[in-house]
N, C-alpha and C positions, 0 to 999 in steps of 0.2 A: 935884420929880423924877419922882416916880409917873408926870405926865402924859409926863414925854419915855419914858420905860421902857414905858408903853404903848403910847406911839404907833413908838416904837423895834425889838419884839419884832417884830412882822408885817410888818416891810422885813427886819427882822437874815433871818429865816425862810426869804424867797421869794428867797432869794440865797444860801441854804442853813447858817445860821446858824444854831448852838445853842448857849443859856448851859449851860455843863459845873459850871461852880460858884460861888458867891455867897456872902458872908461875910465876917462886921467880927473885927479880929484880938481871942485874950481873950486873949495872952499875947505880950510879945517877948523869945525869949529872949538873942538877942545882934544885936547894933545897932539900930537905929530904924525905925519902921515911922510915916512920915508922911502917912501915908495914913488914913484910919477905918474906908475898906473895900476889897474887893476883890473882883471877877465875872471869870471864864476864859471863855473865849465860843471856839467850834469851828465853823471854817469848813473847805469841801472843800479849798481851793486859796486860795493867793496873789490867783488872778485873784475869785474869787471873794469872796474879803474888800474887794479896791479897787473894783468893781465895789460891794457897795455901801455904803462908803464913801463913794465919788464919785458917788452916785448924786445924782437930786435929790429924791429922796422924801427921804432922810435930811441931806441937805446943810440939806433948813430945815425941821431939828431942831435945828441947831449952836446956838442963839442959849439957844434953851430949855434944853439941857447945860449949854451957858456958865455958865448964868444960874442952875443947879439946885447944879451941884458941880466942886468944884475935878476935874479928870481928869487921866488919865496913860494915853495911848493907844498900846500899842505891839502889834506883831506880831513873833510868834515862831515860830523852826522847832522841833517836837515831832520831831526827827530819834529 
């Protein structure tokens, strides 16, 4: 997974993406947390996020991402 993260970071940065938070849950107060960790990234806008995700450079990392972790990738509007 470290190889994927190292390869993805400069691609993300080239589209204006930045890591805001990365961590593991230390306590679940209510409900369940099915994932062992969370990372939150910010992009300037939805178009930049889409361009990053669909870029050939990032798509070349898909196999490494899927082999290294069970991920849920979601986009949110931070109004």
